[in-house]
C-alpha positions as CSV (number, residue, x, y, z in Angstrom):
1,X,16.6,13.4,-30.8
2,X,18.2,13.0,-27.5
3,X,18.6,9.4,-26.3
4,X,16.2,8.8,-23.2
5,X,17.8,8.4,-20.0
6,X,16.7,5.5,-17.9
7,X,17.3,5.5,-14.0
8,X,18.1,1.9,-13.0
9,X,16.8,0.9,-9.7
10,X,16.4,-2.3,-7.8
11,X,12.8,-2.0,-7.4
12,X,10.4,-2.0,-4.3
13,X,7.1,-3.0,-2.8
14,X,7.0,0.0,-0.6
15,X,4.6,3.1,-1.2
16,X,7.4,5.1,0.0
17,X,10.1,3.8,-1.7
18,X,8.0,4.1,-5.0
19,X,7.4,7.7,-4.5
20,X,11.1,8.4,-3.7
21,X,11.8,7.0,-7.1
22,X,9.3,8.9,-8.9
23,X,10.7,12.1,-7.3
24,X,14.2,11.3,-8.3
25,X,13.0,10.6,-12.0
26,X,11.2,14.2,-11.6
27,X,14.5,15.8,-10.1
28,X,16.4,14.6,-12.8
29,X,14.0,15.3,-15.6
30,X,13.8,18.9,-14.3
31,X,17.3,19.8,-14.9
32,X,17.8,17.9,-18.2
33,X,15.3,19.8,-20.7
34,X,14.6,18.0,-23.7
35,X,15.4,14.7,-22.6
36,X,12.9,11.8,-21.7
37,X,13.8,10.2,-18.3
38,X,12.2,6.9,-17.3
39,X,12.6,4.7,-14.1
40,X,13.9,1.1,-15.1
41,X,13.7,-1.7,-12.4
42,X,15.8,-4.7,-12.0
43,X,13.7,-6.7,-9.6
44,X,10.6,-7.1,-8.1
45,X,8.1,-5.1,-11.0
46,X,6.4,-6.5,-13.8
47,X,8.3,-4.6,-16.3
48,X,11.9,-5.2,-15.9
49,X,15.1,-3.1,-17.1
50,X,15.5,-5.3,-20.4
51,X,11.9,-4.8,-21.5
52,X,12.3,-0.9,-20.3
53,X,15.0,-1.0,-22.6
54,X,13.8,-2.5,-25.7
55,X,10.3,-0.6,-25.4
56,X,12.4,2.9,-25.4
57,X,14.9,2.1,-28.0
58,X,18.0,4.5,-28.1
59,X,18.9,5.2,-24.2
60,X,21.4,5.5,-21.8
61,X,21.1,3.3,-18.6
62,X,22.7,4.9,-15.3
63,X,22.5,2.1,-12.3
64,X,21.7,4.1,-9.7
65,X,23.6,1.6,-6.9
66,X,26.2,2.2,-4.4
67,X,28.1,-0.9,-5.0
68,X,28.3,-3.3,-8.2
69,X,26.5,-6.6,-7.0
70,X,24.7,-9.0,-8.9
71,X,22.4,-6.4,-10.5
72,X,25.1,-4.0,-11.7
73,X,27.1,-6.8,-12.7
74,X,24.6,-9.2,-14.2
75,X,21.3,-7.7,-14.9
76,X,22.3,-4.2,-16.4
77,X,24.7,-5.8,-19.1
78,X,22.2,-8.1,-19.7
79,X,19.3,-5.3,-20.3
80,X,22.2,-3.6,-22.8
81,X,22.7,-6.7,-24.9
82,X,19.0,-7.3,-25.5
83,X,18.6,-3.7,-26.8
84,X,20.2,-4.8,-29.8
85,X,22.9,-2.2,-29.6
86,X,20.5,0.8,-29.1
87,X,21.5,1.2,-25.4
88,X,24.9,1.8,-23.4
89,X,24.9,2.0,-19.7
90,X,27.1,4.0,-17.8
91,X,29.1,3.1,-14.3
92,X,26.7,2.9,-11.2
93,X,26.9,6.2,-8.9
94,X,28.1,4.5,-5.6
95,X,31.8,6.1,-6.0
96,X,30.4,9.7,-6.4
97,X,28.2,9.6,-3.0
98,X,30.6,9.5,-0.1
99,X,30.1,12.9,0.7
100,X,26.2,12.8,0.6
101,X,26.8,10.1,3.3
102,X,28.7,12.4,5.3
103,X,26.2,15.0,4.7
104,X,23.5,12.7,6.2
105,X,25.6,11.6,9.0
106,X,26.4,15.3,10.5
107,X,22.6,15.9,9.8
108,X,22.0,13.2,12.5
109,X,23.7,14.3,15.4
110,X,27.0,16.1,16.2
111,X,30.2,13.6,15.4
112,X,31.1,11.5,18.3
113,X,34.6,9.9,18.3
114,X,33.7,7.2,15.9
115,X,31.7,6.4,13.0
116,X,30.2,3.1,11.9
117,X,29.3,3.0,8.1
118,X,26.4,0.5,8.1
119,X,26.0,-1.3,4.8
120,X,23.3,-4.0,3.6
121,X,26.2,-6.4,2.3
122,X,26.9,-8.7,-1.0
123,X,28.8,-11.9,-1.2
124,X,30.7,-10.2,-4.5
125,X,34.0,-9.5,-3.2
126,X,34.3,-6.3,-5.8
127,X,30.8,-5.0,-4.0
128,X,32.4,-5.6,-0.5
129,X,35.6,-3.7,-1.7
130,X,33.8,-0.8,-2.7
131,X,31.9,-0.3,0.7
132,X,35.5,-0.7,2.2
133,X,36.9,2.1,-0.1
134,X,33.7,3.9,1.1
135,X,34.5,3.9,4.2
136,X,38.3,4.8,4.1
137,X,36.9,7.8,2.1
138,X,34.7,8.7,4.5
139,X,37.1,8.4,7.4
140,X,39.2,11.3,5.8
141,X,36.2,13.4,5.3
142,X,35.2,13.5,8.8
143,X,38.6,13.0,10.5
144,X,37.4,10.0,12.6
145,X,37.7,6.4,12.8
146,X,35.2,4.6,10.4
147,X,34.7,1.0,10.5
148,X,32.0,-1.0,8.0
149,X,29.4,-3.4,9.3
150,X,27.5,-5.3,7.0
151,X,23.9,-6.3,7.7
152,X,23.5,-9.3,5.4
153,X,26.0,-11.5,3.4
154,X,29.4,-10.3,4.7
155,X,31.2,-9.8,8.0
156,X,31.7,-8.0,10.2
157,X,28.1,-7.3,11.3
158,X,27.2,-4.0,12.8
159,X,27.8,-5.0,16.2
160,X,31.2,-6.4,15.3
161,X,31.9,-3.0,13.8
162,X,31.0,-1.2,16.7
163,X,32.7,-3.6,19.3
164,X,35.9,-3.0,17.0
165,X,35.4,0.9,17.2
166,X,35.2,0.3,20.8
167,X,38.4,-1.8,21.0
168,X,39.9,1.4,19.2
169,X,38.9,3.7,22.3
170,X,35.9,5.3,20.5
171,X,33.0,5.5,23.3
172,X,30.5,7.8,21.5
173,X,29.7,6.3,18.0
174,X,27.2,7.9,15.2
175,X,26.2,5.4,12.7
176,X,26.2,6.5,8.7
177,X,24.1,4.6,6.4
178,X,25.8,3.4,3.1
179,X,22.1,3.0,1.6
180,X,20.1,5.1,-1.3
181,X,16.6,4.7,0.6
182,X,14.9,3.4,3.9
183,X,14.5,-0.2,4.4
184,X,13.9,-3.2,6.7
185,X,17.8,-2.9,7.3
186,X,16.8,-0.4,10.1
187,X,15.9,-2.5,12.4
188,X,19.2,-4.2,12.5
189,X,20.9,-1.0,13.7
190,X,18.0,0.1,16.5
191,X,19.4,-2.4,19.4
192,X,23.2,-0.2,18.8
193,X,24.0,1.8,21.7
194,X,25.3,4.6,19.6
195,X,24.6,8.1,19.5
196,X,22.1,8.3,16.2
197,X,21.6,6.6,13.0
198,X,21.9,8.6,10.2
199,X,19.4,8.8,7.2
200,X,20.2,7.0,4.0
201,X,21.3,9.1,1.0
202,X,17.9,9.8,-0.6
203,X,17.5,12.5,-3.2
204,X,20.4,14.0,-2.4
205,X,21.6,17.0,-4.9
206,X,24.8,15.1,-5.4
207,X,22.9,12.0,-6.5
208,X,20.9,14.2,-9.2
209,X,24.6,15.5,-10.4
210,X,26.1,12.3,-10.4
211,X,22.9,10.6,-12.9
212,X,23.2,13.8,-15.0
213,X,26.6,13.7,-15.5
214,X,26.9,10.2,-16.5
215,X,23.8,10.4,-18.8
216,X,25.9,13.5,-20.7
217,X,29.3,11.4,-21.1
218,X,27.6,8.6,-22.1
219,X,25.0,10.3,-24.9
220,X,27.2,12.3,-26.8
221,X,29.2,9.3,-28.3
222,X,25.5,7.9,-28.6
223,X,23.6,10.5,-30.3
224,X,26.8,10.9,-32.9
């Protein structure tokens, strides 16, 4: 019997966020016949990831996070330890999704001469560094200067990142979003004098592929 796939997510109080999460689960399940696919939440919900892992048994946990903040570095490993050796976790999906961020950016508006990459932010240096690395990757993909701006917990802020782009001579800036789902962060971007703000990644085909590939790579030794 194949191990269950658990898609680990942050958790949400938003109905729209819950609907999108279930759509992600369903899309992944549709391309993985014979594999049970469940959602596992690291925050907010009544049943958290550690409890889900114990209920399910043999499973592969794929953290659907863009950077290795607290939940990836603490909550996911804690859930794996609680499984009694029945679960394994893969790396998080963030490094594979820069092209998806690019796609959302290009769908928002014709590119101007600069890009602000708006990210949620983290106090963890590793997570912060991942966003900066993704900004560099995005810059190489779009051929425009890209500066990351952090909404919480880190600097520069989006307004400061926009000012940096202005100092570099960029007068027509589009905002790319380093996030998976819509959130309250958008209120921090609405006042910016930019061409457009892109949508978050959402259930982009690259996200589906990233989850599936990680499951198969981890499930082979687990099944053996």
